[in-house]
C-alpha positions in Angstrom: 0.0 0.0 0.0 1.2 3.5 -0.9 0.5 6.7 1.1 0.3 10.0 -0.7 0.2 13.2 1.3 -1.7 15.7 -0.6 -4.3 18.5 -0.9 -7.4 16.3 -1.1 -9.8 19.0 -2.3 -10.3 22.7 -3.0 -13.6 24.4 -3.8 -15.2 27.8 -4.0 -18.9 26.7 -3.9 -21.8 28.7 -5.2 -24.0 30.3 -2.5 -26.5 27.9 -0.8 -25.4 25.0 -3.0 -24.2 21.7 -1.5 -20.9 20.9 -3.3 -18.6 17.9 -3.3 -15.2 18.8 -1.8 -13.7 15.3 -1.9 -14.5 11.7 -2.8 -12.3 8.8 -1.7 -11.1 7.0 -4.9 -11.9 3.3 -5.6 -9.7 0.8 -3.8 -8.4 3.6 -1.4 -8.8 4.9 2.1 -8.1 8.4 3.3 -7.2 10.1 6.5 -8.2 13.8 6.5 -5.8 15.8 8.6 -7.2 19.3 8.4 -9.9 21.4 6.9 -9.7 25.2 6.3 -12.8 27.3 5.5 -11.8 30.9 4.5 -14.3 33.7 4.3 -13.2 36.1 1.5 -16.5 38.0 1.5 -17.5 41.4 3.0 -19.7 39.9 5.7 -20.0 36.9 8.0 -20.8 33.6 6.2 -22.0 30.3 7.7 -20.9 26.9 6.4 -21.8 23.2 6.7 -19.7 20.1 6.2 -21.2 16.6 5.9 -19.7 13.1 5.5 -21.6 10.8 3.2 -20.6 7.2 3.8 -20.3 5.3 0.5 -21.9 8.4 -1.2 -25.1 8.0 0.7 -28.1 10.3 0.1 -28.3 13.4 2.4 -29.3 12.8 6.0 -29.0 15.0 9.1 -26.7 12.5 10.9 -23.9 13.3 8.4 -23.1 16.8 9.5 -19.9 17.5 11.4 -20.3 21.3 11.1 -23.7 23.0 10.7 -24.1 26.8 10.2 -20.7 27.5 11.7 -20.1 31.2 11.3 -16.8 32.7 10.0 -16.3 36.5 10.3 -15.3 38.7 7.3 -11.7 38.0 6.2 -11.2 35.2 8.7 -10.6 31.5 8.5 -11.8 28.5 10.4 -9.3 25.7 10.8 -10.1 22.2 12.1 -7.6 19.4 12.9 -9.7 16.4 12.0 -8.2 12.9 11.9 -11.2 11.7 9.9 -10.8 8.2 8.4 -12.8 7.5 5.3 -13.3 4.5 3.1 -13.7 3.9 -0.6 -16.4 6.1 -2.2 -17.0 8.2 1.0 -17.7 11.8 0.1 -17.2 15.1 2.0 -19.6 17.8 0.9 -19.6 21.5 1.9 -22.2 24.3 1.8 -21.9 28.1 2.3 -24.6 30.6 3.0 -23.1 33.1 0.6 -20.4 33.4 -2.1 -16.8 34.1 -1.1 -16.1 31.0 1.0 -13.1 28.8 0.1 -12.7 25.2 1.4 -9.4 23.3 1.5 -9.0 19.7 2.7 -5.6 18.1 3.4 -4.6 14.5 4.2 -3.3 11.2 3.1 -4.6 8.8 0.5 -3.7 5.1 0.9 -4.1 2.8 -2.0 
């Protein structure tokens, strides 16, 4: 098995649109080390992050952050240690435009 340390995903989602940040590739597993949500807008923005096991349909139990507020020009950083299996998906949502998401970790295949 090979470990690849990498940027797992980067996205600037449209406002109020659930967007895929990262999907674990087939025959792989991933450890997500950190998530950064950066507010580039002129006002506070809230965001959500959900984990969809094996690309499951949306369900309230999947949220790890829900309407977390980030002030203008600020960032939210989380050290995660999330372990994900093949086809698991991380999705993000922002209440307005101007929010960037970056996910870092290790893929093992």
